[in-house]
N, CA and C of each residue as an Amber inpcrd file, in Angstrom:
protein
   174
  -0.1500000   4.4490000 -14.6150000   0.3410000   3.9140000 -13.3580000
  -0.1410000   4.8140000 -12.2190000  -0.5790000   4.1780000 -11.1600000
  -0.9780000   4.9000000  -9.9510000   0.2590000   5.0380000  -9.0720000
   0.5720000   6.2600000  -8.6710000   1.6980000   6.4980000  -7.7710000
   1.1740000   7.1100000  -6.4820000   1.5470000   6.5130000  -5.3690000
   1.0630000   6.9360000  -4.0560000   2.2510000   7.2140000  -3.1430000
   2.2170000   8.3640000  -2.4820000   3.2130000   8.6800000  -1.4630000
   2.6790000   8.1380000  -0.1390000   3.2610000   7.0610000   0.3300000
   2.7940000   6.3900000   1.5350000   3.0660000   7.1320000   2.8260000
   3.7490000   8.2710000   2.7500000   4.0350000   9.0300000   3.9670000
   2.9550000  10.0720000   4.2570000   1.9940000  10.2190000   3.3630000
   0.9540000  11.2380000   3.5360000  -0.0490000  10.8400000   4.6150000
  -0.6640000  11.8420000   5.2010000  -1.6480000  11.6680000   6.2830000
  -1.0120000  10.8730000   7.4150000  -1.6960000   9.8490000   7.8940000
  -1.1510000   9.0940000   9.0260000  -0.0800000   8.1050000   8.5770000
  -0.0140000   7.8430000   7.2730000   0.9990000   6.9230000   6.7650000
   0.7960000   5.5030000   7.2370000  -0.4440000   5.1270000   7.4310000
  -0.7250000   3.7930000   7.9640000  -0.8680000   2.7640000   6.8500000
  -1.0830000   1.5370000   7.2450000  -1.2890000   0.4560000   6.2860000
  -2.5750000   0.6120000   5.4990000  -3.4610000   1.4820000   5.9660000
  -4.7060000   1.7220000   5.2410000  -4.4180000   2.2680000   3.8490000
  -3.4160000   3.1160000   3.7370000  -3.0350000   3.6470000   2.4240000
  -2.6660000   2.4960000   1.4970000  -1.9190000   1.5530000   2.0120000
  -1.5160000   0.3920000   1.2180000  -2.7350000  -0.4110000   0.7820000
  -3.6000000  -0.7490000   1.7180000  -4.7590000  -1.5820000   1.3960000
  -5.6900000  -0.9000000   0.3990000  -5.9610000   0.3750000   0.5980000
  -6.8440000   1.0870000  -0.3260000  -6.2020000   1.2620000  -1.7010000
  -4.9050000   1.4930000  -1.7210000  -4.1980000   1.6550000  -2.9940000
  -4.2040000   0.3600000  -3.7920000  -3.9860000  -0.7460000  -3.1160000
  -4.0120000  -2.0470000  -3.7850000  -5.4090000  -2.3190000  -4.3350000
  -6.4250000  -1.9930000  -3.5610000  -7.8000000  -2.1890000  -4.0290000
  -8.0800000  -1.3210000  -5.2560000  -7.6640000  -0.0650000  -5.2190000
  -7.8670000   0.8380000  -6.3540000  -7.1590000   0.3120000  -7.5990000
  -5.9300000  -0.1270000  -7.4370000  -5.1720000  -0.6560000  -8.5750000
  -5.8380000  -1.9090000  -9.1430000  -6.3550000  -2.7480000  -8.2690000
  -7.0100000  -3.9730000  -8.7270000  -8.2860000  -3.6600000  -9.5010000
  -9.0790000  -2.7470000  -8.9760000 -10.3510000  -2.4010000  -9.6210000
 -10.1240000  -1.7190000 -10.9670000  -9.1290000  -0.8500000 -11.0290000
  -8.8640000  -0.1060000 -12.2660000  -7.8970000  -0.8370000 -13.1960000
  -7.3380000  -1.9530000 -12.7110000  -6.3890000  -2.7640000 -13.4890000
  -5.1920000  -1.9430000 -13.9560000  -4.6870000  -1.1150000 -13.0370000
  -3.5210000  -0.2940000 -13.3180000  -2.3660000  -0.7180000 -12.4210000
  -1.1330000  -0.5800000 -12.9100000   0.0150000  -0.8580000 -12.0430000
   0.0670000   0.1540000 -10.9030000   0.7040000  -0.2350000  -9.8240000
   0.7510000   0.5900000  -8.6200000   2.1830000   0.7350000  -8.1360000
   2.5460000   1.9550000  -7.7760000   3.8470000   2.2200000  -7.1580000
   3.5950000   3.0350000  -5.8960000   3.9200000   2.4560000  -4.7490000
   3.7990000   3.1700000  -3.4760000   5.2150000   3.4050000  -2.9630000
   5.5190000   4.6460000  -2.6540000   6.8450000   4.9590000  -2.1210000
   6.6960000   5.6100000  -0.7510000   7.7510000   5.5910000   0.0130000
   7.7570000   6.1140000   1.3930000   6.6830000   5.4430000   2.2500000
   6.4880000   4.1580000   2.0510000   5.4110000   3.4660000   2.7430000
   5.6250000   3.5060000   4.2540000   4.6340000   3.9920000   4.9580000
   4.6350000   4.0950000   6.4160000   5.8740000   4.8210000   6.9410000
   6.3490000   5.8000000   6.2120000   7.5850000   6.5010000   6.5570000
   7.5200000   7.1860000   7.9200000   6.3760000   7.7130000   8.2820000
   6.2570000   8.4670000   9.5330000   5.9010000   7.5960000  10.7360000
   5.8490000   6.3100000  10.5570000   5.4920000   5.3960000  11.6360000
   6.7420000   5.0210000  12.4300000   6.5670000   4.5940000  13.6850000
   7.7300000   4.1830000  14.4850000   8.5510000   3.0800000  13.8090000
   7.8610000   2.1320000  13.1880000   8.5460000   1.1030000  12.4010000
   8.1220000   1.2990000  10.9550000   8.9460000   2.0190000  10.2010000
   8.6120000   2.3180000   8.8040000   8.6730000   1.0540000   7.9570000
   8.0630000   1.1310000   6.8010000   8.0890000   0.0150000   5.8590000
   6.9460000  -0.9570000   6.0830000   6.9450000  -1.9930000   5.2730000
   5.8750000  -2.9810000   5.3510000   6.0520000  -3.8940000   6.5560000
   4.9700000  -4.1150000   7.2310000   4.9400000  -5.1040000   8.3020000
   4.3990000  -6.3990000   7.6820000   4.5840000  -7.5280000   8.3350000
   4.1340000  -8.7970000   7.7520000   2.6600000  -8.8040000   7.3350000
   1.7970000  -8.1790000   8.1210000   0.3730000  -8.1830000   7.7740000
   0.0870000  -7.3570000   6.5240000   0.8960000  -6.3360000   6.2700000
   0.7060000  -5.5310000   5.0620000   1.1210000  -6.3320000   3.8270000
   2.2320000  -7.0120000   3.9360000   2.6810000  -7.8590000   2.8290000
   1.6560000  -8.9490000   2.5520000   1.1090000  -9.5300000   3.5910000
   0.1040000 -10.5820000   3.4170000  -1.1410000 -10.0460000   2.7120000
  -1.5370000  -8.8270000   3.0250000  -2.6900000  -8.2160000   2.3560000
  -2.4300000  -8.0570000   0.8600000  -1.2270000  -7.6410000   0.5050000
  -0.8760000  -7.4720000  -0.9090000  -0.8430000  -8.8340000  -1.6100000
  -0.2340000  -9.8160000  -0.9880000  -0.1520000 -11.1460000  -1.5950000
  -1.5360000 -11.7710000  -1.7650000  -2.4030000 -11.5500000  -0.8000000
  -3.7690000 -12.0720000  -0.8920000  -4.5240000 -11.3940000  -2.0260000
  -4.3800000 -10.0900000  -2.1490000  -5.0490000  -9.3590000  -3.2330000
  -4.5430000  -9.8330000  -4.5920000  -3.2780000 -10.1650000  -4.6740000
  -2.7030000 -10.6270000  -5.9450000  -3.3140000 -11.9560000  -6.3860000
  -3.7790000 -12.7380000  -5.4370000  -4.3730000 -14.0390000  -5.7610000
  -5.7960000 -13.9160000  -6.2960000  -6.4310000 -12.7830000  -6.0600000
  -7.8350000 -12.6170000  -6.4770000  -7.9670000 -12.4160000  -7.9640000
């Protein structure tokens, strides 16, 4: 399982998108915690959720 601390570096949605891509390519489960923790609005925004849902369809 790939585990990612989403609060590292800038804590942006880029971590989410790259992590999802890595998990898809390696066919491993993914756990992201503290997603966007350091951002003014922490957590997933609608566009981040949409990116994950779109990747799941591929």
